[in-house]
N, C-alpha and C positions, 0 to 999 in steps of 0.2 A: 453512547454506554455499548460494551459489546456483552452480548450474552452469549454463555457457551454451554451445551449440555455438559453433563456430567462424563460423558464418554468424548466431547471434543467432537462430534460427528458435524454441529452446525457453531459458525461464531458468525455472528449477529456486527454488525456497525455502522449505525445508518442505514441508508438503502442497501447496504450490502449484506449478500448471502452467501455464504462462506463453506464450501463445503469440499475439505481436503481426499474425502474417503472416495468421493464419488469425482474426482478432479472438475469442479462446477462451480464456477462462480455467477451470483447472478446480482444484478443493480436494476433497482427495482423493479424484480420477477424476468427480467430480457438477461440472457444466458449470454457472459462475454467470452469471450476466445482467449483463454491464456494461453500460452507457452508451459511445460510442465515446469521449468524453472521460474517463471512469474507466477503462476500457480501458489508451487512452494512459498516463495519469497515474500508475498501478500498473507498468505497463513502465518509463515511466520511472525512476521508485523503486527496481525488483528491478534493474535493469542496473546502479544504482549501490548494491548489496545492502552495509549495515551502515557505509555512510556518511549523512553528514548532509548532504542537500541543499538547497538553497538554495529559499526559497517562489520570485524570483526567476528561479531557474532551470531550476524546475518548468513556472513559469506560460511560457517561454519557449520552452521545448521544447514542450508541449502543447496552449500556445492559440497560440505565433507570435507575439507580440508582447511589449511591456515590462510588464512590473505597476506598475501606480498603486497611490500610497499608500494609497485607501479601496476596492480592490478586494480582494474575501473569495473570489473563486472557487477558486483554490487549497485554502483553507482548505471549502468548501462540498463540494468534492468528496473532500476526503478523509476527510471526512467521512461523506460518500453511503458510501466505501468499508468504511470501518470497520464501518459497521451492516451490510453484505453479508460481509466476511469474520467477523465476530461468526459470523453466524445460520450460517453455512456450518463454520468450524471454533471454537467456541463457549469451546472451554478453550486458545485460543494468542490471541497478539496478536500483530498484522505490523507496523503503523504507529505509530511515536513520535515524537511532538511534538518539540521540542530548540527551546523557548523563545527567541526572539528571533533561531534559527538557520535553522530550516527541520525538517524531517522524514528519518526513519530507516526505512528498510525491515528488518526483522528479525525473524523468529520467535523467540518466547520465551514462554513457556506465562503464558496470564491468571492474574491475582492478584483475588481479589474486593474490590471495592472498600470493603466495611466486613467490619470481623474479627467474628465471633462474639462474642456476651457469656458472659464465662467465668461458671464455677458458684460460687456461693457456699458 
């Protein structure tokens, strides 16, 4: 559940604490090293916690323009964020893809990609 202060100083989603005005993101009280765009993208998703946010809306807010059909900037930065979040909090997933729609930020347990083999 996201908790925001009235003036949007701090946004919390699970173990993440996002402080856009301070250019700071904490994962279980450890600071993450994020670029300005990564921070802006994470904050944009966190402000809409639990909602699917279209790529066009994210691009407009973070890059300040209209998304071209061949522009993969949002996807590239989503990937960078996923890697950094997975390194900091390996047993949780935060950014979820909704193909054809956009992205959603919500804390969920991480699931292994491959299931272990069963014993015969």
